[in-house]
N, C-alpha and C positions, 0 to 999 in steps of 0.2 A: 567321114566328116561330122560336123555338128548338126543334130536334127533342127528342123526349122522353127520349132517351138518347145522350150524347155521350162518346166514349172517345178520348182523346189519348194518344200515346206516341211515342218515337222508334223508328226502324226496328230498331235493335239490341235494344231492349227487346221488340218484337213477335217478332222471330226467336227470341230466348231463350225466350219464353213458348210459342211454337209447337212447339219441339222438346223442352220440358220441362226445360230447364236452369234456368228461373226460374219460381217459382209466382206466381200472380196476387196472393196475399196479401203476399209479400214485395216484389213490385213496387210495390203500393199503399202499403205501409209505408215503403219507401224513396223514395216520392214520384216514382217513374218513370212512374206512370200518373196522369192526370187523368180520372176517370170520374164522371159525374153523371147522375142520372135513373134511373127504374125500368128494369131490364133492362140496366144497363150492366156489370154483373158478369159476366164472360165465363169464369168458372172452369169451368163445365159443359162448355165446348167446348175446353178446353185440356188437354193439348197437343193439337196438330193432328196432329203427326208424332212418331213415336219415334225416337230416335237409332238407327242401325244397331248390331246386335249384333256383337261381334268373333267371327270364325269360329274354331271350336274345332278 
């Protein structure tokens, strides 16, 4: 059967989400993510990494 939560996106979308350049909300609104089922909203887990801070 179909898994209870499915999330599909392109690699560049995932990378932008992972580093915080793109938000989950904006990606879903722009139809860059196809997410269905309970638990498919990954907002609580993003960003995974923060971009490095410039040295002062």
